[in-house]
N, C-alpha and C positions, 0 to 999 in steps of 0.2 A: 693641326691648325695652320692655316695659311695666313699670309700677311693680310689678305682681304677680310678674314674673320677676326684676326688679332687686333687690327686697328680700331674697330668700334669697341672692342672689349677694353683696350687701353684707354680710350677716351672716357668710357664709363667709369673705369677705376679712378682716373684722375679727378673726375667730377665728384666721386664719393669719398676719396681718401683725404683724411684730415689728421696730420701727425703733429699738430701744434702742441698738444699736451705732452707728447713724448720728447720734444726738443730739450727741455731742461734736464732730462736724464741722460743725455749724451755725455759720456765721461771720457772721451778721447779727444786729442787735438784735432781740430776741424778747420778745414779751409773751404769756404764757400766762394766759388768763382761765379760772379754775376756777369753774364753776357748782356751788356747794356743795351744792345739793339735787338734783343730777343723779342719776337712777336708772338711766340707761343706761351712763354712763361714770363710774366711781367717782372722786370728787375726789382720792383717793390717787394715781390714775394721772395726773391733771393735775399734781399736785405732783412726781411722778417725772419727767414730761417736762420741767418747768421746771428741776428739779435736774440733769437730764442735759445741758442746753444751757448752755454757758459764758456766764455773764453774763445769763442770762434773768431776766426779772422775772415774778413771779407776782402776779396780782391775783385776789381772791376776790369773787364776786358771788353773793348769796343768791337764786339762781334754779334752775330745773330745766335740762334739756338744751338749751333754746333761749333763751339770755339775750338775744339780739338781738330776740326777739319778746316775751319776758316782762318785760324792763326795758330797752327800747331807749335811753332817755335815759342811764342810768348806763353801759351797755355802750358806747355811742357816746362818752361822755366819757372812759372809760378808754382807748379806742383813740386818740382825738384828742389827749389829753394825752401819751400815749406817743409818738405820731408827732411832736408838737411838740418834745418833748425830744430825740428822735433827730435831728431837723432842726437843732436848735440846737448839737448836739454836733459 
């Protein structure tokens, strides 16, 4: 499969996938990073995912869809701090 055939398949999957019923069953510490300037996935959906997972933490980062590339230092810090807290708990 090439990227030309994969992209339409990914778009189709995104349109059909609905995991909302699964969220309450997530039983591990969860950090949801919302990229607040994301034009592909609305930040409201990030917030809904975080709200649906018991005990999930929501962090907002002022980037577009690729926070790991747009602001890797802050993105990495959010993850590192979260994992450190989970490890201490």
